[in-house]
C-alpha positions in Angstrom: 157.8 77.9 153.5 160.2 80.2 151.6 159.0 82.6 149.0 162.4 83.1 147.4 161.0 82.1 144.0 158.8 85.2 144.1 161.8 87.5 144.4 162.7 87.0 140.8 159.2 88.4 139.8 159.5 91.5 141.9 160.2 94.9 140.3 162.9 97.2 141.6 160.0 99.1 143.3 158.9 95.8 145.0 155.6 95.1 143.2 155.2 91.7 141.5 155.1 91.2 137.7 152.2 89.0 136.8 154.4 86.4 135.2 158.1 85.7 134.6 159.7 86.1 131.2 159.9 82.8 129.3 161.9 80.3 131.4 162.0 77.5 128.9 161.1 76.7 125.2 157.4 76.9 124.7 156.7 79.2 127.7 154.6 82.2 126.5 155.9 84.3 129.5 153.6 87.1 128.2 152.5 88.8 131.3 155.8 90.3 132.6 154.2 93.6 133.5 152.3 95.4 136.2 148.8 94.1 136.2 146.2 95.6 138.5 144.2 92.4 139.3 147.2 90.0 139.3 149.6 92.1 141.3 147.0 92.9 143.9 145.8 89.3 144.4 149.4 88.1 144.6 150.1 90.7 147.3 147.0 89.6 149.2 148.1 86.0 149.1 151.4 86.6 150.7 150.3 89.5 153.0 151.2 87.8 156.3 154.9 87.4 155.4 155.5 90.1 152.8 153.4 93.2 153.6 156.0 95.3 151.9 154.9 93.8 148.6 151.4 95.0 149.2 152.6 98.5 150.0 154.6 98.7 146.9 151.8 97.5 144.7 149.2 99.8 146.2 151.5 102.8 145.7 152.5 101.9 142.2 148.8 101.5 141.1 147.8 104.6 142.9 150.4 106.6 140.9 148.8 105.3 137.7 145.2 105.7 138.8 142.9 107.1 136.2 142.4 110.9 136.3 140.4 111.6 133.1 137.9 110.0 130.8 139.8 108.5 127.8 137.7 106.0 125.9 140.6 104.8 123.8 142.3 103.2 126.8 139.2 103.0 128.9 140.6 105.3 131.6 138.2 106.9 134.0 138.8 109.1 137.1 139.5 106.9 140.1 139.8 103.7 138.2 142.7 101.3 138.9 144.3 100.1 135.7 144.5 96.7 134.1 148.0 96.6 132.5 151.0 98.8 132.2 154.1 98.2 130.0 156.8 100.4 128.5 156.0 99.1 125.0 153.5 97.0 123.2 154.7 93.3 122.9 154.9 92.1 119.3 152.5 89.1 119.8 149.9 91.5 121.1 150.4 93.8 118.0 150.1 90.8 115.7 146.9 89.7 117.5 145.3 93.1 117.0 145.3 94.0 120.7 145.5 97.7 120.3 144.6 99.9 123.3 148.3 101.0 123.7 149.1 103.4 121.0 150.1 106.3 123.3 152.4 106.5 126.3 153.7 103.0 125.9 151.1 100.5 127.0 148.5 101.9 129.4 145.2 100.2 129.6 142.4 100.5 132.1 139.9 97.8 130.9 139.4 96.0 134.1 136.1 95.7 136.0 137.6 94.5 139.3 141.1 95.9 139.7 139.6 99.0 141.6 137.8 96.7 144.0 140.8 94.5 144.6 142.9 97.6 145.3 140.4 98.7 148.0 140.3 95.2 149.5 144.1 94.9 149.7 144.5 98.4 151.3 141.9 97.6 154.0 143.3 94.1 154.6 146.8 95.5 155.1 145.5 97.5 158.1 148.3 100.1 157.8 146.7 103.3 159.0 149.6 105.5 157.9 149.5 104.1 154.4 145.7 104.5 154.3 146.2 108.2 155.3 148.9 108.6 152.6 146.7 107.1 150.0 143.4 108.7 151.1 143.0 110.7 147.9 143.4 107.4 145.9 141.0 105.3 147.9 138.4 108.0 147.9 138.8 108.3 144.1 138.5 104.5 143.9 135.3 104.7 146.0 133.8 107.3 143.7 134.6 105.1 140.7 133.0 102.1 142.3 129.9 104.1 143.3 129.5 105.3 139.7 130.0 101.9 138.3 127.3 100.4 140.5 124.9 103.2 139.6 125.3 103.0 135.9 125.2 99.2 136.1 121.8 99.2 137.8 123.4 97.9 141.1 126.1 95.7 139.5 129.5 96.4 138.1 129.2 95.8 134.4 131.5 96.1 131.4 131.8 95.7 127.7 129.4 98.3 126.3 131.3 100.5 123.9 134.7 98.8 124.3 137.1 100.0 121.6 137.9 97.6 118.8 140.8 95.2 119.7 140.3 95.8 123.4 138.9 93.5 126.0 135.2 93.0 125.5 135.0 91.0 128.8 136.8 92.6 131.7 136.3 90.4 134.8 139.2 88.0 135.7 138.0 85.8 132.8 138.9 88.5 130.4 138.8 88.1 126.6 139.0 90.1 123.4 136.8 87.6 121.6 135.1 85.1 123.8 133.7 83.3 120.8 137.3 82.2 119.9 137.1 78.5 120.5 140.9 78.0 120.0 141.7 79.8 123.2 138.5 79.3 125.2 138.7 82.6 127.1 135.9 84.5 128.7 132.2 83.7 129.2 129.9 82.4 126.5 126.3 81.2 126.2 125.7 77.4 125.9 125.7 77.7 122.1 129.2 79.4 122.2 128.0 82.9 121.3 129.1 85.9 123.3 126.5 87.3 125.8 125.2 90.8 125.2 127.0 93.6 127.1 127.1 95.3 129.5 127.8 92.0 131.2 127.7 91.5 135.0 129.7 88.4 136.0 129.5 86.8 139.4 133.3 87.0 140.1 133.3 90.8 139.7 130.2 91.2 141.9 131.9 89.2 144.6 134.9 91.5 144.7 132.7 94.5 144.5 131.0 93.3 147.7 134.3 92.8 149.4 135.4 96.3 148.3 132.2 97.9 149.8 133.1 96.2 153.1 136.7 97.5 152.8 135.4 101.0 152.2 133.4 100.8 155.5 136.5 99.9 157.3 138.6 102.6 155.6 136.1 105.4 156.0 134.2 104.5 159.1 131.1 105.2 157.2 128.5 102.5 157.7 126.7 103.6 154.6 129.2 101.4 152.6 128.1 98.4 154.7 124.4 99.1 153.9 125.4 99.2 150.2 127.2 95.9 150.6 124.1 94.4 152.2 122.0 95.6 149.3 124.4 94.0 146.8 124.2 90.7 148.7 120.4 90.7 148.4 120.7 91.4 144.7 123.3 88.7 144.2 121.3 86.1 146.2 118.2 86.8 144.1 119.9 86.7 140.7 122.9 84.4 140.9 121.8 80.8 141.6 124.3 77.9 141.5 124.0 77.5 137.7 124.4 81.2 136.7 127.8 82.7 135.8 126.7 86.1 134.6 123.8 88.4 133.6 123.6 89.9 130.1 122.8 93.5 129.5 119.1 92.9 129.5 119.2 90.7 132.6 119.1 87.4 130.8 121.1 84.8 132.9 124.1 83.2 131.3 124.1 79.5 132.4 127.3 78.0 133.8 128.5 76.5 137.1 132.1 77.1 138.0 134.6 78.5 140.4 132.8 81.8 140.6 130.6 80.1 143.1 133.7 79.9 145.3 134.4 83.6 144.8 130.9 84.5 146.1 131.5 82.3 149.1 135.0 83.8 149.7 133.6 87.3 149.6 130.7 86.7 151.9 128.4 87.9 149.1 125.9 85.1 149.7 124.5 83.9 153.0 122.5 81.2 154.7 120.6 78.8 152.4 122.0 80.4 149.2 125.5 80.0 150.5 124.9 76.3 151.3 123.3 75.8 147.9 126.3 77.3 146.1 128.8 75.3 148.2 126.9 72.1 147.5 127.1 72.7 143.8 130.7 73.6 143.9 131.8 70.3 145.4 130.1 68.1 142.7 132.5 66.0 140.6 132.0 67.9 137.4 133.7 70.9 139.2 135.8 69.3 142.0 138.6 67.3 140.4 141.5 65.5 142.2 143.6 68.5 141.4 141.5 71.5 142.1 138.3 73.2 140.9 137.4 73.6 137.2 136.6 77.1 136.0 133.6 75.7 134.2 131.6 72.5 134.8 132.5 69.5 132.6 128.7 69.1 132.0 128.6 72.5 130.2 128.3 72.2 126.4 131.3 74.6 125.9 133.6 72.8 128.4 137.1 71.9 127.3 139.7 70.9 129.9 142.3 72.9 127.9 140.0 76.0 127.5 141.6 79.0 129.1 138.6 80.0 131.2 136.1 77.4 130.3 137.3 74.2 131.9 140.9 74.6 133.0 142.1 74.7 136.6 143.8 77.9 137.9 145.6 77.6 141.3 144.9 81.1 142.3 141.2 80.7 141.4 141.0 77.4 143.3 142.7 79.1 146.3 139.9 81.7 146.5 137.2 78.9 146.2 139.1 76.9 148.9 138.6 79.8 151.3 135.0 80.1 150.3 134.3 76.4 151.0 136.0 76.7 154.4 133.8 79.6 155.2 130.7 77.6 154.1 131.6 74.8 156.5 132.7 72.4 153.8 136.0 71.5 155.5 136.5 68.1 153.9 136.0 69.2 150.3 138.1 72.4 151.0 140.9 70.2 152.1 140.6 68.1 148.9 140.9 71.3 146.9 144.0 72.4 148.9 145.9 69.1 148.6 144.8 68.6 145.0 146.2 71.9 143.8 149.4 71.4 145.8 149.7 67.9 144.3 149.3 69.3 140.8 152.0 71.9 141.4 154.4 69.3 142.7 153.7 67.2 139.6 154.4 70.0 137.2 157.1 71.9 139.1 157.4 75.6 138.7 154.2 77.7 139.1 152.0 77.2 136.0 149.3 79.8 135.3 146.7 77.0 134.7 146.5 73.4 133.8 144.0 70.8 132.5 142.3 68.0 134.3 140.5 65.7 131.8 137.2 64.1 132.4 139.1 61.0 133.4 140.9 63.0 136.1 144.3 63.1 134.4 146.6 66.0 134.7 147.8 67.7 131.4 149.9 70.8 130.8 148.4 73.7 128.9 150.6 75.2 126.3 148.8 78.6 126.5 149.7 78.9 130.2 152.7 80.8 131.4 155.1 78.5 133.3 155.8 80.8 136.2 152.8 83.0 137.3 153.0 85.2 140.4 149.6 84.4 141.8 150.3 80.7 141.4 153.4 81.1 143.6 151.2 83.1 146.0 148.5 80.5 146.0 151.0 77.7 146.7 152.3 79.6 149.8 148.8 80.5 151.0 147.5 76.9 150.6 150.4 75.4 152.4 150.0 77.9 155.2 146.2 77.7 155.1 145.9 81.4 154.6 142.5 82.3 153.0 142.8 86.1 153.2 139.1 86.6 153.6 138.1 90.2 154.2 137.0 91.8 156.5 137.8 89.0 158.9 140.8 87.0 157.7 140.9 85.0 160.9 137.6 83.5 159.9 139.1 82.1 156.7 
């Protein structure tokens, strides 16, 4: 399958913008920038056929890697950034999104971009590039180690976030998760925001994969032991109905696609993995067109909510790989064909879409019409590429 459509989203340096500029009336097209998480995941999705995109993305983000402690933009030494632009977009200014007052728009408020950077570098398997970027990956390793230490064994976020910045910094990021109009981020069952510093399941999954990546990059099995310790902690704390832990350890209820992230990353094993896989394939999550970010049985579910009910192709792609790894081949195939069917229905590469309780597809106005990691997910699902690390062949 051709990836020609992705070429329009590549910068002159070869890394992917997170989204296209608006392609039609009503298209927000608001993420035409270098994003840590988005650009790295897109690069991983197309790694078998476009390894050059991964190299460009890794180098670009390494050049922008944090070098100092700057609380205003949440920069820290070794941290891989969240978002970089030459100027602050007007809609963001109007919304009060403010960590961009200096040097254009440089913002480091991401809990998992550093981990994704390590995963991509290790998955690429380019020894020359790993040697070139050794100072960067060792700096990223130091940041991850510090993050786990201060988080009591988890990567946490949100405590002391500057006003107007992201209070939640996993992939379900949000300035104000209590904003029901958007439905972004993670909330309690009553709709209130959980207390920071928050540890969400998705971020812990990628942290585990990053620890495995560091073992491969460094040859130090101490990283593997830390990965095993994180698995034990995750298995004890994250059951099939838990999406995050509040700052005091209180579980935040919610079943969703994060279960697939844990399976994809190998962050749960044995009986716990089987339990999570069984929960993920129930009809409140598994729709005819992919997996819901949040169960339709959850009190805050809305099929049009950005992170609390919608279906994201990239997110379902990761969960598809997790279900395959868990031995749920039939349900995994239903996810694969469902997402591809939805993309065929809509055309283009929508960021996300809604599936109603009745199983009907609906467009979401808030979603960009052309999102890079949707193009990547479409290719990866068609080619059955799960990109699981450290053993992609097992995906």
